[in-house]
Backbone atoms as SQL, in Angstrom:
CREATE TABLE atoms (id INTEGER PRIMARY KEY, chain TEXT, resi INTEGER, resn TEXT, atom TEXT, x REAL, y REAL, z REAL);
INSERT INTO atoms VALUES
  (1, 'A', 1, 'MET', 'N', -95.703, 139.796, 86.299),
  (2, 'A', 1, 'MET', 'CA', -96.319, 139.197, 87.469),
  (3, 'A', 1, 'MET', 'C', -95.759, 139.909, 88.710),
  (4, 'A', 2, 'ASN', 'N', -96.635, 140.316, 89.614),
  (5, 'A', 2, 'ASN', 'CA', -96.175, 140.947, 90.851),
  (6, 'A', 2, 'ASN', 'C', -95.877, 139.872, 91.911),
  (7, 'A', 3, 'ASN', 'N', -95.296, 140.303, 93.024),
  (8, 'A', 3, 'ASN', 'CA', -94.895, 139.339, 94.052),
  (9, 'A', 3, 'ASN', 'C', -96.088, 138.683, 94.740),
  (10, 'A', 4, 'LYS', 'N', -97.209, 139.382, 94.852),
  (11, 'A', 4, 'LYS', 'CA', -98.418, 138.744, 95.401),
  (12, 'A', 4, 'LYS', 'C', -98.810, 137.555, 94.543),
  (13, 'A', 5, 'ASP', 'N', -98.822, 137.749, 93.240),
  (14, 'A', 5, 'ASP', 'CA', -99.179, 136.662, 92.326),
  (15, 'A', 5, 'ASP', 'C', -98.151, 135.526, 92.391),
  (16, 'A', 6, 'ARG', 'N', -96.881, 135.890, 92.522),
  (17, 'A', 6, 'ARG', 'CA', -95.843, 134.859, 92.644),
  (18, 'A', 6, 'ARG', 'C', -96.071, 134.000, 93.885),
  (19, 'A', 7, 'LEU', 'N', -96.421, 134.638, 95.000),
  (20, 'A', 7, 'LEU', 'CA', -96.652, 133.882, 96.227),
  (21, 'A', 7, 'LEU', 'C', -97.831, 132.923, 96.082),
  (22, 'A', 8, 'VAL', 'N', -98.900, 133.403, 95.498),
  (23, 'A', 8, 'VAL', 'CA', -100.069, 132.537, 95.280),
  (24, 'A', 8, 'VAL', 'C', -99.696, 131.370, 94.369),
  (25, 'A', 9, 'GLU', 'N', -98.979, 131.635, 93.300),
  (26, 'A', 9, 'GLU', 'CA', -98.565, 130.568, 92.383),
  (27, 'A', 9, 'GLU', 'C', -97.600, 129.590, 93.060),
  (28, 'A', 10, 'PHE', 'N', -96.733, 130.103, 93.921),
  (29, 'A', 10, 'PHE', 'CA', -95.833, 129.244, 94.696),
  (30, 'A', 10, 'PHE', 'C', -96.639, 128.206, 95.470),
  (31, 'A', 11, 'PHE', 'N', -97.653, 128.650, 96.201),
  (32, 'A', 11, 'PHE', 'CA', -98.454, 127.714, 96.996),
  (33, 'A', 11, 'PHE', 'C', -99.315, 126.805, 96.117),
  (34, 'A', 12, 'LYS', 'N', -99.870, 127.328, 95.035),
  (35, 'A', 12, 'LYS', 'CA', -100.673, 126.489, 94.140),
  (36, 'A', 12, 'LYS', 'C', -99.845, 125.344, 93.560),
  (37, 'A', 13, 'SER', 'N', -98.594, 125.627, 93.232),
  (38, 'A', 13, 'SER', 'CA', -97.761, 124.622, 92.573),
  (39, 'A', 13, 'SER', 'C', -97.053, 123.692, 93.556),
  (40, 'A', 14, 'ALA', 'N', -97.095, 123.988, 94.856),
  (41, 'A', 14, 'ALA', 'CA', -96.324, 123.226, 95.839),
  (42, 'A', 14, 'ALA', 'C', -96.641, 121.732, 95.825),
  (43, 'A', 15, 'LYS', 'N', -97.892, 121.358, 95.613),
  (44, 'A', 15, 'LYS', 'CA', -98.260, 119.931, 95.640),
  (45, 'A', 15, 'LYS', 'C', -98.265, 119.288, 94.262),
  (46, 'A', 16, 'THR', 'N', -98.311, 120.097, 93.224),
  (47, 'A', 16, 'THR', 'CA', -98.507, 119.526, 91.900),
  (48, 'A', 16, 'THR', 'C', -97.313, 119.658, 90.963),
  (49, 'A', 17, 'ASP', 'N', -96.446, 120.640, 91.205),
  (50, 'A', 17, 'ASP', 'CA', -95.359, 120.901, 90.270),
  (51, 'A', 17, 'ASP', 'C', -94.158, 121.462, 91.025),
  (52, 'A', 18, 'GLU', 'N', -93.340, 120.561, 91.545),
  (53, 'A', 18, 'GLU', 'CA', -92.206, 120.966, 92.370),
  (54, 'A', 18, 'GLU', 'C', -91.273, 121.924, 91.644),
  (55, 'A', 19, 'GLN', 'N', -90.997, 121.678, 90.368),
  (56, 'A', 19, 'GLN', 'CA', -90.086, 122.555, 89.627),
  (57, 'A', 19, 'GLN', 'C', -90.658, 123.967, 89.489),
  (58, 'A', 20, 'LYS', 'N', -91.949, 124.060, 89.250),
  (59, 'A', 20, 'LYS', 'CA', -92.579, 125.383, 89.179),
  (60, 'A', 20, 'LYS', 'C', -92.504, 126.060, 90.541),
  (61, 'A', 21, 'MET', 'N', -92.785, 125.312, 91.614),
  (62, 'A', 21, 'MET', 'CA', -92.689, 125.875, 92.960),
  (63, 'A', 21, 'MET', 'C', -91.296, 126.447, 93.187),
  (64, 'A', 22, 'LEU', 'N', -90.269, 125.671, 92.865),
  (65, 'A', 22, 'LEU', 'CA', -88.892, 126.103, 93.101),
  (66, 'A', 22, 'LEU', 'C', -88.477, 127.265, 92.212),
  (67, 'A', 23, 'SER', 'N', -89.175, 127.479, 91.101),
  (68, 'A', 23, 'SER', 'CA', -88.844, 128.612, 90.235),
  (69, 'A', 23, 'SER', 'C', -89.141, 129.945, 90.909),
  (70, 'A', 24, 'PHE', 'N', -89.915, 129.927, 91.990),
  (71, 'A', 24, 'PHE', 'CA', -90.234, 131.135, 92.743),
  (72, 'A', 24, 'PHE', 'C', -89.317, 131.312, 93.955),
  (73, 'A', 25, 'VAL', 'N', -88.322, 130.440, 94.115),
  (74, 'A', 25, 'VAL', 'CA', -87.489, 130.406, 95.314),
  (75, 'A', 25, 'VAL', 'C', -86.033, 130.687, 94.944),
  (76, 'A', 26, 'ALA', 'N', -85.403, 131.635, 95.653),
  (77, 'A', 26, 'ALA', 'CA', -83.980, 131.897, 95.455),
  (78, 'A', 26, 'ALA', 'C', -83.166, 130.689, 95.938),
  (79, 'A', 27, 'ASP', 'N', -81.991, 130.520, 95.367),
  (80, 'A', 27, 'ASP', 'CA', -81.159, 129.360, 95.692),
  (81, 'A', 27, 'ASP', 'C', -80.849, 129.242, 97.178),
  (82, 'A', 28, 'ASN', 'N', -80.677, 130.366, 97.858),
  (83, 'A', 28, 'ASN', 'CA', -80.295, 130.353, 99.274),
  (84, 'A', 28, 'ASN', 'C', -81.446, 130.790, 100.185),
  (85, 'A', 29, 'ALA', 'N', -82.669, 130.669, 99.723),
  (86, 'A', 29, 'ALA', 'CA', -83.836, 131.134, 100.475),
  (87, 'A', 29, 'ALA', 'C', -84.005, 130.382, 101.789),
  (88, 'A', 30, 'LYS', 'N', -84.670, 131.049, 102.744),
  (89, 'A', 30, 'LYS', 'CA', -84.996, 130.433, 104.023),
  (90, 'A', 30, 'LYS', 'C', -86.506, 130.408, 104.191),
  (91, 'A', 31, 'TYR', 'N', -87.031, 129.263, 104.646),
  (92, 'A', 31, 'TYR', 'CA', -88.439, 129.124, 104.996),
  (93, 'A', 31, 'TYR', 'C', -88.464, 128.764, 106.478),
  (94, 'A', 32, 'ILE', 'N', -89.009, 129.658, 107.281),
  (95, 'A', 32, 'ILE', 'CA', -89.079, 129.416, 108.724),
  (96, 'A', 32, 'ILE', 'C', -90.479, 128.905, 109.031),
  (97, 'A', 33, 'ALA', 'N', -90.532, 127.647, 109.413),
  (98, 'A', 33, 'ALA', 'CA', -91.802, 126.984, 109.697),
  (99, 'A', 33, 'ALA', 'C', -92.098, 127.128, 111.187),
  (100, 'A', 34, 'ILE', 'N', -92.739, 128.203, 111.522),
  (101, 'A', 34, 'ILE', 'CA', -93.250, 128.517, 112.842),
  (102, 'A', 34, 'ILE', 'C', -92.145, 128.882, 113.834),
  (103, 'A', 35, 'LYS', 'N', -91.224, 127.983, 114.098),
  (104, 'A', 35, 'LYS', 'CA', -90.118, 128.238, 115.028),
  (105, 'A', 35, 'LYS', 'C', -88.809, 128.082, 114.263),
  (106, 'A', 36, 'GLU', 'N', -87.845, 128.948, 114.559),
  (107, 'A', 36, 'GLU', 'CA', -86.587, 128.916, 113.813),
  (108, 'A', 36, 'GLU', 'C', -85.797, 127.640, 114.043),
  (109, 'A', 37, 'GLU', 'N', -85.888, 127.101, 115.245),
  (110, 'A', 37, 'GLU', 'CA', -85.125, 125.897, 115.588),
  (111, 'A', 37, 'GLU', 'C', -86.044, 124.679, 115.608),
  (112, 'A', 38, 'PRO', 'N', -85.518, 123.508, 115.233),
  (113, 'A', 38, 'PRO', 'CA', -86.308, 122.278, 115.366),
  (114, 'A', 38, 'PRO', 'C', -86.724, 122.089, 116.828),
  (115, 'A', 39, 'ASN', 'N', -87.815, 121.372, 117.016),
  (116, 'A', 39, 'ASN', 'CA', -88.388, 121.239, 118.350),
  (117, 'A', 39, 'ASN', 'C', -88.993, 119.852, 118.475),
  (118, 'A', 40, 'GLU', 'N', -88.835, 119.233, 119.647),
  (119, 'A', 40, 'GLU', 'CA', -89.353, 117.878, 119.847),
  (120, 'A', 40, 'GLU', 'C', -90.874, 117.811, 119.840),
  (121, 'A', 41, 'LYS', 'N', -91.549, 118.950, 120.001),
  (122, 'A', 41, 'LYS', 'CA', -93.013, 118.938, 120.027),
  (123, 'A', 41, 'LYS', 'C', -93.622, 118.714, 118.646),
  (124, 'A', 42, 'CYS', 'N', -92.876, 119.086, 117.610),
  (125, 'A', 42, 'CYS', 'CA', -93.385, 118.883, 116.245),
  (126, 'A', 42, 'CYS', 'C', -92.227, 118.865, 115.264),
  (127, 'A', 43, 'PHE', 'N', -92.124, 117.801, 114.492),
  (128, 'A', 43, 'PHE', 'CA', -91.004, 117.639, 113.563),
  (129, 'A', 43, 'PHE', 'C', -91.016, 118.642, 112.414),
  (130, 'A', 44, 'LEU', 'N', -92.108, 119.379, 112.239),
  (131, 'A', 44, 'LEU', 'CA', -92.184, 120.353, 111.146),
  (132, 'A', 44, 'LEU', 'C', -91.469, 121.660, 111.466),
  (133, 'A', 45, 'TYR', 'N', -91.292, 121.964, 112.738),
  (134, 'A', 45, 'TYR', 'CA', -90.670, 123.227, 113.139),
  (135, 'A', 45, 'TYR', 'C', -89.241, 123.317, 112.624),
  (136, 'A', 46, 'GLY', 'N', -88.815, 124.541, 112.330),
  (137, 'A', 46, 'GLY', 'CA', -87.419, 124.758, 111.971),
  (138, 'A', 46, 'GLY', 'C', -87.264, 125.672, 110.780),
  (139, 'A', 47, 'THR', 'N', -86.004, 125.882, 110.418),
  (140, 'A', 47, 'THR', 'CA', -85.643, 126.713, 109.276),
  (141, 'A', 47, 'THR', 'C', -85.157, 125.797, 108.164),
  (142, 'A', 48, 'TYR', 'N', -85.777, 125.927, 107.022),
  (143, 'A', 48, 'TYR', 'CA', -85.442, 125.123, 105.839),
  (144, 'A', 48, 'TYR', 'C', -84.729, 126.045, 104.858),
  (145, 'A', 49, 'VAL', 'N', -83.577, 125.614, 104.347),
  (146, 'A', 49, 'VAL', 'CA', -82.733, 126.491, 103.545),
  (147, 'A', 49, 'VAL', 'C', -82.537, 125.935, 102.138),
  (148, 'A', 50, 'GLY', 'N', -82.644, 126.833, 101.166),
  (149, 'A', 50, 'GLY', 'CA', -82.379, 126.495, 99.772),
  (150, 'A', 50, 'GLY', 'C', -83.447, 125.602, 99.157),
  (151, 'A', 51, 'HIS', 'N', -83.238, 125.236, 97.919),
  (152, 'A', 51, 'HIS', 'CA', -84.205, 124.397, 97.206),
  (153, 'A', 51, 'HIS', 'C', -84.398, 123.060, 97.907),
  (154, 'A', 52, 'GLU', 'N', -83.299, 122.464, 98.396),
  (155, 'A', 52, 'GLU', 'CA', -83.421, 121.177, 99.085),
  (156, 'A', 52, 'GLU', 'C', -84.247, 121.334, 100.361),
  (157, 'A', 53, 'GLY', 'N', -84.053, 122.422, 101.059),
  (158, 'A', 53, 'GLY', 'CA', -84.835, 122.671, 102.263),
  (159, 'A', 53, 'GLY', 'C', -86.316, 122.827, 101.971),
  (160, 'A', 54, 'PHE', 'N', -86.637, 123.580, 100.927),
  (161, 'A', 54, 'PHE', 'CA', -88.043, 123.765, 100.552),
  (162, 'A', 54, 'PHE', 'C', -88.660, 122.429, 100.138),
  (163, 'A', 55, 'LYS', 'N', -87.908, 121.622, 99.386),
  (164, 'A', 55, 'LYS', 'CA', -88.426, 120.311, 98.993),
  (165, 'A', 55, 'LYS', 'C', -88.670, 119.443, 100.225),
  (166, 'A', 56, 'GLN', 'N', -87.753, 119.488, 101.195),
  (167, 'A', 56, 'GLN', 'CA', -87.917, 118.696, 102.417),
  (168, 'A', 56, 'GLN', 'C', -89.126, 119.160, 103.210),
  (169, 'A', 57, 'LEU', 'N', -89.305, 120.469, 103.334),
  (170, 'A', 57, 'LEU', 'CA', -90.464, 120.988, 104.067),
  (171, 'A', 57, 'LEU', 'C', -91.759, 120.495, 103.448),
  (172, 'A', 58, 'PHE', 'N', -91.901, 120.621, 102.145),
  (173, 'A', 58, 'PHE', 'CA', -93.155, 120.228, 101.513),
  (174, 'A', 58, 'PHE', 'C', -93.331, 118.711, 101.494),
  (175, 'A', 59, 'ALA', 'N', -92.231, 117.954, 101.478),
  (176, 'A', 59, 'ALA', 'CA', -92.329, 116.494, 101.645),
  (177, 'A', 59, 'ALA', 'C', -92.820, 116.169, 103.053),
  (178, 'A', 60, 'ASN', 'N', -92.312, 116.891, 104.053),
  (179, 'A', 60, 'ASN', 'CA', -92.767, 116.692, 105.431),
  (180, 'A', 60, 'ASN', 'C', -94.246, 117.020, 105.572),
  (181, 'A', 61, 'LEU', 'N', -94.680, 118.110, 104.951),
  (182, 'A', 61, 'LEU', 'CA', -96.095, 118.492, 105.022),
  (183, 'A', 61, 'LEU', 'C', -96.981, 117.431, 104.380),
  (184, 'A', 62, 'THR', 'N', -96.536, 116.892, 103.251),
  (185, 'A', 62, 'THR', 'CA', -97.296, 115.843, 102.570),
  (186, 'A', 62, 'THR', 'C', -97.352, 114.579, 103.423),
  (187, 'A', 63, 'GLU', 'N', -96.243, 114.266, 104.091),
  (188, 'A', 63, 'GLU', 'CA', -96.201, 113.101, 104.977),
  (189, 'A', 63, 'GLU', 'C', -97.127, 113.286, 106.182),
  (190, 'A', 64, 'ALA', 'N', -97.204, 114.507, 106.692),
  (191, 'A', 64, 'ALA', 'CA', -97.934, 114.770, 107.929),
  (192, 'A', 64, 'ALA', 'C', -99.430, 114.962, 107.737),
  (193, 'A', 65, 'PHE', 'N', -99.832, 115.593, 106.633),
  (194, 'A', 65, 'PHE', 'CA', -101.208, 116.072, 106.511),
  (195, 'A', 65, 'PHE', 'C', -101.913, 115.596, 105.253),
  (196, 'A', 66, 'GLU', 'N', -103.210, 115.444, 105.397),
  (197, 'A', 66, 'GLU', 'CA', -104.109, 115.348, 104.250),
  (198, 'A', 66, 'GLU', 'C', -104.901, 116.661, 104.265),
  (199, 'A', 67, 'THR', 'N', -104.572, 117.529, 103.348),
  (200, 'A', 67, 'THR', 'CA', -105.175, 118.868, 103.343),
  (201, 'A', 67, 'THR', 'C', -106.618, 118.799, 102.874),
  (202, 'A', 68, 'GLN', 'N', -107.491, 119.349, 103.686),
  (203, 'A', 68, 'GLN', 'CA', -108.912, 119.444, 103.360),
  (204, 'A', 68, 'GLN', 'C', -109.246, 120.809, 102.760),
  (205, 'A', 69, 'LYS', 'N', -108.565, 121.839, 103.276),
  (206, 'A', 69, 'LYS', 'CA', -108.829, 123.207, 102.820),
  (207, 'A', 69, 'LYS', 'C', -107.579, 124.039, 103.070),
  (208, 'A', 70, 'PHE', 'N', -107.221, 124.877, 102.115),
  (209, 'A', 70, 'PHE', 'CA', -106.164, 125.865, 102.289),
  (210, 'A', 70, 'PHE', 'C', -106.588, 127.075, 101.481),
  (211, 'A', 71, 'GLU', 'N', -106.879, 128.172, 102.173),
  (212, 'A', 71, 'GLU', 'CA', -107.374, 129.332, 101.448),
  (213, 'A', 71, 'GLU', 'C', -106.700, 130.612, 101.911),
  (214, 'A', 72, 'PHE', 'N', -106.504, 131.493, 100.960),
  (215, 'A', 72, 'PHE', 'CA', -106.048, 132.846, 101.222),
  (216, 'A', 72, 'PHE', 'C', -107.277, 133.691, 101.527),
  (217, 'A', 73, 'LEU', 'N', -107.244, 134.438, 102.641),
  (218, 'A', 73, 'LEU', 'CA', -108.320, 135.372, 102.954),
  (219, 'A', 73, 'LEU', 'C', -107.909, 136.802, 102.643),
  (220, 'A', 74, 'GLY', 'N', -106.611, 137.041, 102.585),
  (221, 'A', 74, 'GLY', 'CA', -106.113, 138.372, 102.252),
  (222, 'A', 74, 'GLY', 'C', -104.646, 138.316, 101.907),
  (223, 'A', 75, 'ILE', 'N', -104.220, 139.260, 101.102),
  (224, 'A', 75, 'ILE', 'CA', -102.818, 139.327, 100.695),
  (225, 'A', 75, 'ILE', 'C', -102.504, 140.779, 100.353),
  (226, 'A', 76, 'MET', 'N', -101.342, 141.250, 100.794),
  (227, 'A', 76, 'MET', 'CA', -100.935, 142.616, 100.499),
  (228, 'A', 76, 'MET', 'C', -99.448, 142.662, 100.211),
  (229, 'A', 77, 'GLU', 'N', -99.058, 143.671, 99.489),
  (230, 'A', 77, 'GLU', 'CA', -97.663, 143.791, 99.063),
  (231, 'A', 77, 'GLU', 'C', -97.200, 145.222, 99.277),
  (232, 'A', 78, 'GLU', 'N', -95.992, 145.339, 99.810),
  (233, 'A', 78, 'GLU', 'CA', -95.334, 146.638, 99.907),
  (234, 'A', 78, 'GLU', 'C', -93.868, 146.443, 99.594),
  (235, 'A', 79, 'ASP', 'N', -93.399, 147.138, 98.591),
  (236, 'A', 79, 'ASP', 'CA', -92.022, 146.986, 98.127),
  (237, 'A', 79, 'ASP', 'C', -91.749, 145.512, 97.833),
  (238, 'A', 80, 'ASP', 'N', -90.755, 144.916, 98.485),
  (239, 'A', 80, 'ASP', 'CA', -90.402, 143.510, 98.221),
  (240, 'A', 80, 'ASP', 'C', -90.995, 142.542, 99.239),
  (241, 'A', 81, 'THR', 'N', -91.941, 143.024, 100.049),
  (242, 'A', 81, 'THR', 'CA', -92.527, 142.184, 101.092),
  (243, 'A', 81, 'THR', 'C', -93.998, 141.910, 100.787),
  (244, 'A', 82, 'VAL', 'N', -94.372, 140.637, 100.940),
  (245, 'A', 82, 'VAL', 'CA', -95.767, 140.229, 100.778),
  (246, 'A', 82, 'VAL', 'C', -96.222, 139.626, 102.094),
  (247, 'A', 83, 'MET', 'N', -97.379, 140.068, 102.554),
  (248, 'A', 83, 'MET', 'CA', -97.991, 139.498, 103.753),
  (249, 'A', 83, 'MET', 'C', -99.308, 138.872, 103.328),
  (250, 'A', 84, 'ALA', 'N', -99.569, 137.686, 103.853),
  (251, 'A', 84, 'ALA', 'CA', -100.802, 136.986, 103.505),
  (252, 'A', 84, 'ALA', 'C', -101.359, 136.324, 104.754),
  (253, 'A', 85, 'TYR', 'N', -102.650, 136.075, 104.723),
  (254, 'A', 85, 'TYR', 'CA', -103.286, 135.353, 105.824),
  (255, 'A', 85, 'TYR', 'C', -104.426, 134.534, 105.254),
  (256, 'A', 86, 'GLY', 'N', -104.808, 133.508, 106.022),
  (257, 'A', 86, 'GLY', 'CA', -105.860, 132.644, 105.533),
  (258, 'A', 86, 'GLY', 'C', -106.277, 131.632, 106.579),
  (259, 'A', 87, 'TYR', 'N', -106.809, 130.533, 106.083),
  (260, 'A', 87, 'TYR', 'CA', -107.355, 129.485, 106.937),
  (261, 'A', 87, 'TYR', 'C', -107.086, 128.142, 106.276),
  (262, 'A', 88, 'PHE', 'N', -106.798, 127.130, 107.104),
  (263, 'A', 88, 'PHE', 'CA', -106.648, 125.785, 106.557),
  (264, 'A', 88, 'PHE', 'C', -107.258, 124.757, 107.485),
  (265, 'A', 89, 'GLU', 'N', -107.509, 123.589, 106.921),
  (266, 'A', 89, 'GLU', 'CA', -107.931, 122.409, 107.658),
  (267, 'A', 89, 'GLU', 'C', -107.135, 121.234, 107.114),
  (268, 'A', 90, 'HIS', 'N', -106.479, 120.516, 108.026),
  (269, 'A', 90, 'HIS', 'CA', -105.692, 119.335, 107.665),
  (270, 'A', 90, 'HIS', 'C', -106.120, 118.179, 108.560),
  (271, 'A', 91, 'ILE', 'N', -106.091, 116.988, 108.022),
  (272, 'A', 91, 'ILE', 'CA', -106.166, 115.787, 108.845),
  (273, 'A', 91, 'ILE', 'C', -104.729, 115.335, 109.077),
  (274, 'A', 92, 'VAL', 'N', -104.365, 115.148, 110.346),
  (275, 'A', 92, 'VAL', 'CA', -103.034, 114.653, 110.686),
  (276, 'A', 92, 'VAL', 'C', -103.042, 113.144, 110.412),
  (277, 'A', 93, 'LYS', 'N', -102.218, 112.710, 109.500),
  (278, 'A', 93, 'LYS', 'CA', -102.240, 111.313, 109.065),
  (279, 'A', 93, 'LYS', 'C', -101.918, 110.337, 110.191),
  (280, 'A', 94, 'SER', 'N', -101.006, 110.707, 111.082),
  (281, 'A', 94, 'SER', 'CA', -100.590, 109.773, 112.132),
  (282, 'A', 94, 'SER', 'C', -101.621, 109.610, 113.242),
  (283, 'A', 95, 'THR', 'N', -102.537, 110.575, 113.394),
  (284, 'A', 95, 'THR', 'CA', -103.518, 110.498, 114.487),
  (285, 'A', 95, 'THR', 'C', -104.966, 110.488, 114.005),
  (286, 'A', 96, 'GLY', 'N', -105.182, 110.920, 112.770),
  (287, 'A', 96, 'GLY', 'CA', -106.549, 111.033, 112.256),
  (288, 'A', 96, 'GLY', 'C', -107.281, 112.262, 112.762),
  (289, 'A', 97, 'LYS', 'N', -106.604, 113.109, 113.543),
  (290, 'A', 97, 'LYS', 'CA', -107.241, 114.302, 114.099),
  (291, 'A', 97, 'LYS', 'C', -107.278, 115.432, 113.082),
  (292, 'A', 98, 'LEU', 'N', -108.320, 116.241, 113.196),
  (293, 'A', 98, 'LEU', 'CA', -108.468, 117.424, 112.349),
  (294, 'A', 98, 'LEU', 'C', -107.721, 118.583, 112.992),
  (295, 'A', 99, 'PHE', 'N', -106.879, 119.227, 112.229),
  (296, 'A', 99, 'PHE', 'CA', -106.119, 120.408, 112.670),
  (297, 'A', 99, 'PHE', 'C', -106.593, 121.582, 111.831),
  (298, 'A', 100, 'CYS', 'N', -107.230, 122.541, 112.484),
  (299, 'A', 100, 'CYS', 'CA', -107.750, 123.735, 111.823),
  (300, 'A', 100, 'CYS', 'C', -107.045, 124.956, 112.401),
  (301, 'A', 101, 'SER', 'N', -106.699, 125.902, 111.559),
  (302, 'A', 101, 'SER', 'CA', -106.023, 127.090, 112.058),
  (303, 'A', 101, 'SER', 'C', -106.129, 128.223, 111.047),
  (304, 'A', 102, 'HIS', 'N', -106.192, 129.427, 111.578),
  (305, 'A', 102, 'HIS', 'CA', -105.892, 130.583, 110.749),
  (306, 'A', 102, 'HIS', 'C', -104.381, 130.619, 110.621),
  (307, 'A', 103, 'TRP', 'N', -103.872, 131.187, 109.549),
  (308, 'A', 103, 'TRP', 'CA', -102.436, 131.256, 109.332),
  (309, 'A', 103, 'TRP', 'C', -102.084, 132.633, 108.781),
  (310, 'A', 104, 'SER', 'N', -100.809, 132.957, 108.895),
  (311, 'A', 104, 'SER', 'CA', -100.294, 134.164, 108.255),
  (312, 'A', 104, 'SER', 'C', -98.852, 133.899, 107.857),
  (313, 'A', 105, 'LEU', 'N', -98.369, 134.709, 106.944),
  (314, 'A', 105, 'LEU', 'CA', -96.977, 134.605, 106.548),
  (315, 'A', 105, 'LEU', 'C', -96.476, 135.935, 106.044),
  (316, 'A', 106, 'VAL', 'N', -95.164, 136.065, 106.134),
  (317, 'A', 106, 'VAL', 'CA', -94.469, 137.222, 105.585),
  (318, 'A', 106, 'VAL', 'C', -93.392, 136.665, 104.666),
  (319, 'A', 107, 'ALA', 'N', -93.388, 137.116, 103.427),
  (320, 'A', 107, 'ALA', 'CA', -92.392, 136.661, 102.452),
  (321, 'A', 107, 'ALA', 'C', -91.662, 137.864, 101.887),
  (322, 'A', 108, 'THR', 'N', -90.353, 137.759, 101.840),
  (323, 'A', 108, 'THR', 'CA', -89.523, 138.804, 101.247),
  (324, 'A', 108, 'THR', 'C', -89.007, 138.288, 99.908),
  (325, 'A', 109, 'PHE', 'N', -89.122, 139.131, 98.897),
  (326, 'A', 109, 'PHE', 'CA', -88.700, 138.778, 97.540),
  (327, 'A', 109, 'PHE', 'C', -87.497, 139.618, 97.124),
  (328, 'A', 110, 'GLN', 'N', -86.675, 139.016, 96.293),
  (329, 'A', 110, 'GLN', 'CA', -85.572, 139.731, 95.655),
  (330, 'A', 110, 'GLN', 'C', -85.489, 139.223, 94.224),
  (331, 'A', 111, 'ASP', 'N', -85.526, 140.129, 93.281),
  (332, 'A', 111, 'ASP', 'CA', -85.477, 139.767, 91.862),
  (333, 'A', 111, 'ASP', 'C', -86.560, 138.748, 91.501),
  (334, 'A', 112, 'GLY', 'N', -87.748, 138.909, 92.111),
  (335, 'A', 112, 'GLY', 'CA', -88.885, 138.060, 91.783),
  (336, 'A', 112, 'GLY', 'C', -88.877, 136.682, 92.419),
  (337, 'A', 113, 'LYS', 'N', -87.971, 136.451, 93.375),
  (338, 'A', 113, 'LYS', 'CA', -87.897, 135.139, 94.028),
  (339, 'A', 113, 'LYS', 'C', -87.962, 135.316, 95.539),
  (340, 'A', 114, 'ILE', 'N', -88.552, 134.326, 96.205),
  (341, 'A', 114, 'ILE', 'CA', -88.627, 134.343, 97.660),
  (342, 'A', 114, 'ILE', 'C', -87.216, 134.168, 98.218),
  (343, 'A', 115, 'VAL', 'N', -86.836, 135.068, 99.152),
  (344, 'A', 115, 'VAL', 'CA', -85.555, 134.910, 99.846),
  (345, 'A', 115, 'VAL', 'C', -85.772, 134.541, 101.313),
  (346, 'A', 116, 'VAL', 'N', -86.886, 134.986, 101.883),
  (347, 'A', 116, 'VAL', 'CA', -87.256, 134.596, 103.243),
  (348, 'A', 116, 'VAL', 'C', -88.768, 134.464, 103.307),
  (349, 'A', 117, 'CYS', 'N', -89.233, 133.384, 103.911),
  (350, 'A', 117, 'CYS', 'CA', -90.662, 133.185, 104.126),
  (351, 'A', 117, 'CYS', 'C', -90.839, 132.691, 105.557),
  (352, 'A', 118, 'ARG', 'N', -91.664, 133.379, 106.317),
  (353, 'A', 118, 'ARG', 'CA', -91.926, 133.002, 107.707),
  (354, 'A', 118, 'ARG', 'C', -93.413, 132.729, 107.841),
  (355, 'A', 119, 'PHE', 'N', -93.753, 131.515, 108.314),
  (356, 'A', 119, 'PHE', 'CA', -95.139, 131.046, 108.392),
  (357, 'A', 119, 'PHE', 'C', -95.558, 130.940, 109.851),
  (358, 'A', 120, 'PHE', 'N', -96.786, 131.381, 110.152),
  (359, 'A', 120, 'PHE', 'CA', -97.334, 131.357, 111.505),
  (360, 'A', 120, 'PHE', 'C', -98.673, 130.620, 111.495),
  (361, 'A', 121, 'GLU', 'N', -98.929, 129.858, 112.564),
  (362, 'A', 121, 'GLU', 'CA', -100.210, 129.170, 112.721),
  (363, 'A', 121, 'GLU', 'C', -100.432, 128.918, 114.206),
  (364, 'A', 122, 'ASP', 'N', -101.535, 128.297, 114.562),
  (365, 'A', 122, 'ASP', 'CA', -101.871, 127.998, 115.950),
  (366, 'A', 122, 'ASP', 'C', -101.052, 126.792, 116.405),
  (367, 'A', 123, 'THR', 'N', -99.932, 127.047, 117.085),
  (368, 'A', 123, 'THR', 'CA', -99.037, 125.952, 117.468),
  (369, 'A', 123, 'THR', 'C', -99.640, 125.053, 118.545),
  (370, 'A', 124, 'ALA', 'N', -100.460, 125.597, 119.438),
  (371, 'A', 124, 'ALA', 'CA', -101.094, 124.750, 120.461),
  (372, 'A', 124, 'ALA', 'C', -102.010, 123.726, 119.795),
  (373, 'A', 125, 'ALA', 'N', -102.777, 124.167, 118.810),
  (374, 'A', 125, 'ALA', 'CA', -103.667, 123.246, 118.088),
  (375, 'A', 125, 'ALA', 'C', -102.859, 122.233, 117.282),
  (376, 'A', 126, 'LEU', 'N', -101.760, 122.678, 116.689),
  (377, 'A', 126, 'LEU', 'CA', -100.900, 121.774, 115.921),
  (378, 'A', 126, 'LEU', 'C', -100.345, 120.673, 116.825),
  (379, 'A', 127, 'GLU', 'N', -99.768, 121.070, 117.944),
  (380, 'A', 127, 'GLU', 'CA', -99.161, 120.090, 118.847),
  (381, 'A', 127, 'GLU', 'C', -100.219, 119.135, 119.415),
  (382, 'A', 128, 'GLU', 'N', -101.400, 119.634, 119.704),
  (383, 'A', 128, 'GLU', 'CA', -102.496, 118.780, 120.202),
  (384, 'A', 128, 'GLU', 'C', -102.911, 117.769, 119.136),
  (385, 'A', 129, 'ALA', 'N', -102.966, 118.203, 117.890),
  (386, 'A', 129, 'ALA', 'CA', -103.399, 117.315, 116.808),
  (387, 'A', 129, 'ALA', 'C', -102.412, 116.179, 116.573),
  (388, 'A', 130, 'PHE', 'N', -101.140, 116.377, 116.928),
  (389, 'A', 130, 'PHE', 'CA', -100.145, 115.327, 116.762),
  (390, 'A', 130, 'PHE', 'C', -100.090, 114.360, 117.941),
  (391, 'A', 131, 'LYS', 'N', -100.770, 114.682, 119.037),
  (392, 'A', 131, 'LYS', 'CA', -100.752, 113.784, 120.193),
  (393, 'A', 131, 'LYS', 'C', -101.632, 112.573, 119.918),
  (394, 'A', 132, 'SER', 'N', -101.136, 111.406, 120.282),
  (395, 'A', 132, 'SER', 'CA', -101.905, 110.169, 120.076),
  (396, 'A', 132, 'SER', 'C', -103.075, 110.070, 121.019);
């Protein structure tokens, strides 16, 4: 399995099989959710570290959103780096608002496991969707 396939399987398993999801993650991996530091504008921002961090991030995402669509539009791999982009639609559970955005990410792999993953999306739309 190449790293592109690992990344796709990581996201496919994130909601249905936590142990499978974590099998693609190095013990000390970092997932940077949009901004490296937590921010009062959105509780999802920040750097999540290790298996516990990844579990917390995906628990936060499940708490925040009802996913309507999450799709990959493109994915490429060079050496140990995978870049992907796509589109999603989420309903924000606390406000009922629809949050739509194109997204991209860069993931670095080592020995077949994610060591760093940085995710990008439309932060203005995200913050607006969380406003009451």
